[in-house]
C-alpha positions as CSV (number, residue, x, y, z in Angstrom):
1,X,0.0,0.0,0.0
2,X,2.8,2.4,0.8
3,X,4.4,1.9,-2.6
4,X,1.1,2.9,-4.3
5,X,0.8,6.0,-2.0
6,X,4.4,7.0,-2.7
7,X,3.9,6.6,-6.4
8,X,0.9,8.9,-6.3
9,X,2.8,11.5,-4.2
10,X,5.7,11.4,-6.7
11,X,3.4,11.6,-9.7
12,X,1.7,14.7,-8.2
13,X,5.0,16.3,-7.4
14,X,6.5,15.7,-10.9
15,X,3.4,17.2,-12.5
16,X,3.8,20.3,-10.4
17,X,7.5,20.5,-11.4
18,X,6.7,20.1,-15.1
19,X,4.2,22.9,-14.9
20,X,6.9,25.4,-13.8
21,X,7.9,26.8,-17.1
22,X,11.4,27.8,-15.8
23,X,12.6,24.3,-15.1
24,X,13.8,21.4,-17.3
25,X,12.6,18.4,-15.4
26,X,14.7,15.1,-15.4
27,X,12.1,12.6,-14.0
28,X,14.8,10.0,-13.4
29,X,16.8,12.4,-11.2
30,X,13.6,13.4,-9.4
31,X,12.6,9.8,-8.8
32,X,16.0,9.0,-7.4
33,X,15.9,12.0,-5.1
34,X,12.4,11.1,-4.0
35,X,13.5,7.5,-3.3
36,X,16.5,8.7,-1.3
37,X,14.1,10.8,0.8
38,X,11.9,7.8,1.5
39,X,14.9,5.8,2.6
40,X,16.0,8.5,4.9
41,X,12.6,8.7,6.6
42,X,12.5,4.9,7.0
43,X,15.9,5.0,8.6
44,X,14.6,7.6,11.1
45,X,16.9,10.3,9.9
46,X,16.0,14.0,9.9
47,X,15.7,16.5,7.1
48,X,19.2,17.7,7.7
49,X,20.4,14.6,5.9
50,X,19.2,15.8,2.6
51,X,22.2,15.7,0.2
52,X,20.7,18.3,-2.2
53,X,21.0,22.1,-2.0
54,X,17.9,24.2,-2.3
55,X,19.9,26.8,-4.1
56,X,21.8,24.7,-6.7
57,X,19.4,21.7,-7.0
58,X,16.0,23.0,-6.1
59,X,14.0,20.3,-7.9
60,X,16.0,17.4,-6.4
61,X,15.8,19.1,-3.0
62,X,12.1,19.4,-3.2
63,X,11.7,15.8,-4.5
64,X,13.8,14.5,-1.6
65,X,11.6,16.4,0.9
66,X,8.5,15.1,-0.7
67,X,9.8,11.5,-0.4
68,X,10.9,12.1,3.2
69,X,7.5,13.6,4.1
70,X,5.6,10.9,2.3
71,X,7.2,8.2,4.5
72,X,7.4,10.2,7.6
73,X,3.7,10.9,7.6
74,X,2.8,7.2,7.1
75,X,4.4,6.1,10.4
């Protein structure tokens, strides 16, 4: 069930990113960042463990946070 929920959260996130006309979205990179965020949440880490910079990698940063929050909220 969690996998389906996470897929839905990721799909919603990627649609929002694509709608921002200033960004070129690499879905594979976003999916990887999202997955890393889910793993961090499952390992009981905090958001300070995000390896992406909000300034230089904003899409990946947001994808990681979405994944983290998706799995943090389900516990």
